[in-house]
C-alpha positions in Angstrom: 239.3 -54.6 -28.0 236.2 -53.0 -29.3 235.4 -56.0 -31.5 236.0 -58.4 -28.6 233.6 -56.3 -26.4 231.0 -56.3 -29.2 231.3 -60.0 -29.6 230.8 -60.6 -25.9 227.6 -58.4 -25.9 226.4 -60.2 -29.0 226.9 -63.6 -27.4 225.3 -62.6 -24.2 222.2 -61.3 -25.9 222.0 -64.4 -28.3 222.3 -66.6 -25.2 219.5 -64.8 -23.3 217.3 -64.5 -26.4 218.0 -68.2 -27.3 216.8 -69.4 -23.8 213.7 -67.2 -23.9 212.7 -68.3 -27.4 213.2 -72.1 -26.8 212.1 -72.3 -23.2 209.1 -74.5 -23.4 206.8 -72.7 -21.1 207.4 -69.3 -22.6 207.1 -70.7 -26.1 203.8 -72.3 -25.2 202.5 -69.1 -23.8 203.6 -67.1 -26.8 202.0 -69.6 -29.3 198.8 -69.7 -27.3 198.4 -65.9 -27.4 199.1 -66.0 -31.2 196.2 -68.4 -31.5 194.0 -66.3 -29.4 194.6 -63.1 -31.5 191.8 -63.7 -34.1 189.3 -64.2 -31.2 190.4 -61.0 -29.5 190.2 -59.0 -32.8 186.6 -60.4 -33.4 185.6 -59.4 -29.8 187.1 -55.9 -30.3 185.4 -55.2 -33.6 182.0 -56.4 -32.0 182.5 -53.8 -29.3 183.3 -51.2 -32.0 180.2 -52.0 -34.0 178.1 -52.1 -30.9 179.1 -48.6 -29.9 179.6 -46.9 -33.1 176.8 -48.4 -35.2 174.2 -49.8 -32.9 174.3 -47.8 -29.6 171.1 -45.9 -28.9 172.4 -44.1 -25.9 171.3 -40.4 -26.0 174.2 -38.1 -26.8 176.5 -40.9 -27.9 177.9 -40.7 -31.5 176.4 -43.8 -33.2 174.7 -44.4 -36.6 171.7 -45.7 -34.7 171.1 -42.2 -33.3 171.0 -40.7 -36.9 167.3 -40.1 -38.0 166.2 -42.9 -40.2 168.9 -45.4 -39.0 167.4 -46.3 -35.6 166.7 -49.8 -36.8 170.5 -50.5 -36.4 169.9 -50.5 -32.6 168.1 -53.8 -33.0 171.5 -55.3 -34.0 173.1 -54.3 -30.7 172.3 -57.6 -28.8 173.9 -59.6 -31.5 177.3 -57.7 -31.3 177.1 -57.6 -27.5 176.6 -61.4 -27.3 179.5 -62.0 -29.7 181.7 -59.7 -27.6 180.7 -61.5 -24.4 181.4 -64.9 -26.0 184.9 -63.9 -27.1 186.5 -61.2 -24.8 184.9 -62.6 -21.6 186.4 -66.0 -22.1 190.0 -65.2 -22.9 191.3 -66.9 -19.8 189.6 -70.1 -20.6 191.0 -70.2 -24.1 194.5 -69.3 -22.8 194.4 -72.3 -20.4 193.3 -74.7 -23.1 195.7 -73.5 -25.8 198.8 -73.4 -23.5 198.0 -77.1 -22.4 197.8 -78.1 -26.1 201.0 -76.3 -27.0 203.0 -77.7 -24.0 201.5 -81.2 -24.6 202.8 -81.1 -28.2 206.3 -80.3 -26.7 206.1 -83.5 -24.7 204.6 -85.4 -27.7 201.4 -86.0 -25.8 198.3 -85.2 -27.9 195.6 -86.5 -25.6 192.4 -84.6 -26.3 191.7 -84.8 -22.5 194.8 -82.8 -21.6 193.4 -79.3 -22.2 190.2 -80.3 -20.4 192.3 -81.5 -17.4 194.2 -78.3 -17.4 190.9 -76.3 -17.5 189.5 -78.4 -14.6 192.7 -77.7 -12.6 192.3 -73.9 -13.2 188.6 -73.8 -12.4 189.4 -75.7 -9.1 191.4 -72.5 -8.0 188.5 -70.2 -8.7 185.9 -69.2 -6.1 182.3 -70.4 -6.7 180.5 -67.3 -5.3 180.0 -63.9 -6.7 179.2 -60.7 -5.0 176.9 -58.1 -6.5 174.4 -55.5 -5.8 170.6 -55.9 -5.7 168.2 -53.3 -7.3 167.8 -51.7 -3.9 171.6 -51.3 -3.5 172.1 -54.0 -1.0 175.0 -56.5 -1.3 174.1 -59.9 -2.6 176.3 -63.1 -2.5 175.4 -65.7 -5.2 176.6 -69.2 -4.7 177.6 -71.8 -7.3 178.5 -69.4 -10.0 181.8 -68.6 -11.8 182.5 -64.9 -11.8 183.5 -63.1 -15.0 186.9 -62.2 -13.4 187.8 -65.9 -13.6 187.1 -66.2 -17.3 188.1 -62.8 -18.8 191.5 -61.1 -19.0 191.7 -60.7 -15.2 192.3 -64.5 -14.9 195.0 -64.7 -17.6 198.0 -64.8 -15.3 196.5 -67.4 -12.9 195.3 -69.3 -15.9 198.8 -69.4 -17.4 200.4 -70.7 -14.1 197.6 -73.3 -13.6 197.7 -74.6 -17.1 201.5 -74.9 -17.1 201.5 -76.6 -13.7 198.7 -79.0 -14.6 200.2 -79.9 -18.0 203.6 -80.6 -16.5 202.1 -82.8 -13.8 199.9 -84.7 -16.3 202.7 -85.2 -18.9 205.1 -86.5 -16.3 202.5 -89.0 -15.0 201.5 -90.2 -18.4 205.1 -90.6 -19.6 206.0 -92.5 -16.4 203.5 -95.3 -17.4 203.1 -96.2 -13.7 199.4 -95.0 -13.4 197.9 -96.8 -16.5 194.9 -99.1 -16.2 195.5 -101.8 -18.9 192.3 -103.1 -20.4 191.8 -106.4 -22.4 192.4 -106.3 -26.1 188.7 -106.7 -26.7 187.9 -103.3 -25.3 187.8 -100.6 -28.1 191.0 -98.4 -28.2 189.2 -95.1 -27.5 187.6 -96.7 -24.3 190.9 -98.3 -23.2 192.6 -94.9 -23.7 190.1 -93.2 -21.4 191.0 -95.6 -18.6 194.8 -95.2 -19.4 194.6 -91.5 -18.6 192.1 -91.7 -15.8 194.6 -91.7 -12.9 196.9 -89.1 -14.4 193.9 -86.8 -14.9 192.5 -87.5 -11.3 196.0 -86.9 -9.7 196.7 -83.7 -11.6 193.4 -82.0 -10.7 193.7 -83.1 -7.1 197.3 -81.8 -6.7 196.4 -78.4 -8.2 193.2 -78.1 -6.2 195.0 -79.4 -3.0 197.7 -76.7 -3.4 195.0 -74.0 -3.7 193.2 -75.4 -0.6 196.3 -75.6 1.6 197.4 -72.2 0.5 194.1 -70.7 1.5 194.1 -72.5 4.8 197.6 -71.3 5.6 197.3 -67.7 4.5 193.6 -67.0 4.6 193.9 -65.8 1.0 193.0 -67.7 -2.2 195.9 -68.6 -4.5 194.0 -66.9 -7.3 193.9 -63.6 -5.4 197.6 -64.0 -4.2 198.9 -64.4 -7.8 197.0 -61.4 -8.9 198.1 -59.3 -5.9 201.7 -60.2 -5.8 202.6 -61.1 -9.4 200.1 -59.8 -11.9 199.4 -56.3 -10.4 203.2 -55.4 -9.8 204.1 -56.5 -13.3 201.2 -54.6 -14.7 202.1 -51.5 -12.8 205.6 -51.7 -14.2 204.8 -52.4 -17.9 201.8 -50.0 -18.1 203.8 -47.2 -16.6 205.7 -44.9 -18.9 209.2 -45.7 -17.7 208.6 -49.4 -17.7 207.1 -49.3 -21.2 210.0 -47.3 -22.6 212.4 -49.8 -21.1 210.5 -52.6 -22.8 210.8 -50.8 -26.1 214.5 -50.3 -25.7 215.1 -54.0 -24.8 213.0 -55.1 -27.8 214.7 -52.9 -30.3 218.2 -53.6 -28.9 217.6 -57.3 -29.6 216.4 -56.5 -33.1 219.6 -54.5 -33.8 221.6 -57.6 -33.1 219.5 -59.7 -35.5 217.3 -61.2 -32.9 213.5 -61.0 -33.2 213.0 -58.8 -30.2 209.2 -58.9 -30.3 209.1 -62.7 -30.3 211.6 -62.9 -27.4 209.8 -60.4 -25.1 206.2 -61.2 -26.2 205.6 -64.0 -23.7 206.5 -61.6 -20.9 204.6 -58.4 -21.9 201.6 -59.6 -23.9 199.5 -61.1 -21.0 200.0 -57.8 -19.1 199.3 -55.4 -22.0 196.4 -57.6 -23.1 194.8 -57.5 -19.7 195.2 -53.7 -19.7 193.5 -53.6 -23.2 190.7 -55.8 -22.0 190.0 -53.3 -19.1 189.8 -50.5 -21.7 187.5 -52.6 -23.9 185.2 -53.4 -21.1 185.0 -49.8 -20.0 184.4 -48.6 -23.5 181.5 -51.1 -23.9 180.0 -49.9 -20.6 180.4 -46.2 -21.6 182.7 -45.7 -18.6 186.0 -43.7 -18.5 188.8 -45.6 -20.3 191.5 -46.4 -17.6 194.8 -47.3 -19.4 196.9 -45.4 -21.9 199.4 -48.2 -22.5 198.2 -51.6 -23.8 198.6 -53.9 -26.8 197.1 -51.6 -29.5 199.0 -48.6 -28.1 202.2 -50.6 -28.9 200.9 -51.5 -32.4 199.8 -48.0 -33.2 202.7 -45.9 -31.8 205.8 -48.1 -31.2 205.8 -50.6 -34.1 203.8 -48.7 -36.8 205.4 -49.5 -40.2 207.3 -52.2 -38.3 209.7 -52.3 -35.3 211.9 -49.3 -35.0 209.1 -47.3 -37.0 211.2 -47.9 -40.1 208.6 -46.1 -42.2 210.4 -42.9 -41.1 213.7 -44.4 -42.2 212.2 -45.2 -45.6 211.0 -41.6 -46.1 214.4 -40.2 -44.9 216.2 -42.4 -47.4 213.9 -41.4 -50.3 214.5 -37.7 -49.6 218.1 -37.4 -48.2 220.0 -40.5 -49.2 222.6 -40.3 -52.0 223.1 -44.0 -52.0 221.6 -45.9 -54.9 221.7 -49.2 -52.8 219.7 -47.7 -50.0 217.1 -46.1 -52.3 216.6 -49.4 -54.2 216.0 -51.3 -50.9 213.7 -48.5 -49.6 211.6 -48.7 -52.8 211.1 -52.4 -52.4 210.2 -52.0 -48.7 207.5 -49.3 -49.2 204.7 -51.8 -50.0 205.6 -53.9 -47.0 205.9 -50.9 -44.6 202.4 -49.9 -45.5 201.2 -53.1 -43.8 203.7 -52.8 -40.9 206.1 -55.4 -42.2 209.8 -54.3 -42.2 212.0 -57.3 -42.5 213.1 -56.1 -46.0 214.5 -52.9 -44.6 216.0 -54.5 -41.4 217.8 -57.2 -43.1 218.2 -55.7 -46.5 219.7 -52.3 -45.7 220.7 -53.6 -43.1 219.7 -52.2 -39.7 221.0 -55.3 -38.1 224.6 -55.0 -36.8 224.8 -51.5 -38.3 225.7 -49.0 -35.5 224.7 -46.0 -37.6 221.2 -47.4 -38.2 220.7 -49.3 -34.9 220.9 -46.1 -32.8 217.9 -44.3 -34.4 216.2 -47.7 -34.7 216.1 -47.7 -30.9 215.5 -44.0 -30.4 212.5 -43.6 -32.8 210.0 -45.8 -31.1 210.9 -44.3 -27.7 210.4 -40.7 -29.1 207.2 -41.8 -30.8 205.8 -43.6 -27.8 206.6 -40.5 -25.6 204.9 -38.2 -28.0 201.8 -40.5 -28.2 201.7 -40.9 -24.4 201.7 -37.1 -24.1 199.0 -36.6 -26.8 196.8 -39.2 -25.2 197.3 -37.9 -21.7 196.4 -34.4 -23.0 193.3 -35.8 -24.5 194.1 -35.1 -28.1 194.4 -38.8 -28.9 191.8 -41.2 -27.8 192.7 -44.2 -25.6 192.9 -47.6 -27.3 189.8 -49.7 -27.0 189.9 -52.0 -30.1 192.6 -54.5 -31.2 192.8 -54.1 -35.0 194.9 -56.6 -37.0 198.7 -55.6 -36.9 198.8 -55.4 -40.6 196.2 -52.5 -40.7 197.8 -49.5 -42.5 198.9 -46.4 -40.5 196.2 -43.8 -39.8 193.4 -46.3 -40.3 194.8 -48.6 -37.5 194.8 -45.8 -34.8 191.3 -44.6 -36.0 189.9 -48.1 -35.5 191.9 -48.9 -32.3 190.7 -45.7 -30.7 187.1 -46.4 -31.5 187.0 -43.8 -34.3 189.1 -41.0 -32.8 190.5 -38.6 -35.4 193.2 -37.3 -32.9 194.6 -40.8 -32.6 194.9 -41.2 -36.3 196.6 -37.8 -36.6 199.0 -38.7 -33.8 200.0 -42.0 -35.5 200.9 -40.1 -38.7 202.9 -37.7 -36.6 204.7 -40.4 -35.0 206.0 -41.6 -38.3 207.1 -38.1 -39.1 208.9 -37.8 -35.8 210.7 -41.1 -36.6 211.5 -39.6 -40.0 213.2 -36.6 -38.2 215.1 -39.0 -35.9 216.5 -40.9 -38.9 217.6 -38.0 -41.0 221.1 -37.3 -39.3 221.9 -41.0 -39.5 220.9 -41.2 -43.2 223.2 -38.2 -43.9 225.9 -40.0 -41.9 225.5 -43.1 -44.0 226.1 -40.8 -47.1 229.4 -39.7 -45.6 230.3 -43.3 -44.6 229.8 -44.4 -48.3 232.0 -41.6 -49.6 234.8 -42.4 -47.1 234.5 -46.1 -48.1 234.8 -45.3 -51.7 237.8 -43.0 -51.1 
């Protein structure tokens, strides 16, 4: 009976995970964000360099404020411009990359496709911006594209617009009913431009028309509606402590059944946590209070440090308390990988997968760690995350960089690994008894 129930749960999880991993829209979004990651890291480090090395703001910790190093302040415009060119155009990159990924699924590799998707997205954006003049009066500027449409604020709308535009475009192209056939004497690149002319025109008009009709009926732009009724509620859930802990449990539960939990849930949580990170990064660059505790680097630093399940704690527990030679041999091999937050050797070699004794602490340890880190951040001991360092950055250094050079964050990250170690100890001891019973 127990085995039958276990099999049903396993099949159910595999079914859900399979759908989420192979569903074309989620896969396109996930792959697009993977491609965006280097740009996000570059922008993050430019912000770090701008603030820690080049800032000349009085009272601000920066190398440029050290006597004799004031010349470093002259480099600030370079890092500020690089940050602006990366972090403030995430939504644009997202639209383009999703269209490319989804187009590949349909085997349509038209170079015009991402441009069409971008045009469709821009058609949903307002072309006026509101600001304040020097005297404090409100000024409305026409014929401009506000930063909120190009940076992380526009991610969710960009995702929807790109998916919708790409689906429409690909279906029109594949139908073959809207092609303009040119004589054979016309060069192929020119002929192709006419072939995709009507699909491009129809796609942008449909998306733009939907936006116009929605605004006429509701009095609210489609962009603002998606942010208000989809993006903000999801953000409030995932950046809240209960919502985040639930996400961690779901991710590690999938891992414990041999399913790559991070890849399955990434398409859902990454746009939200990335937007929360972008808010922090912008506030840090402006010298304003940092708004969010939970974001993408918070997850990397305190929930997946040394790998999903914080298995670095498991490795330490095995090396100290395990009496099993097989466990110790695998743990020794896994140490170099764990330093760079890679833990497949321990997950599949020990294994943690389909192993109830190890699966339980594997799910508990990240939740305990996240709870501790959240409390330390809330108390002000650990700095909030403002930089997105590469996920392979070693523990301690990662939190130090991600927090903009905060020692408390680095200490908290090391303590999180030690907490995971404490969580794993009873289960390593239980595995010792399990081995003895098996041998007897």
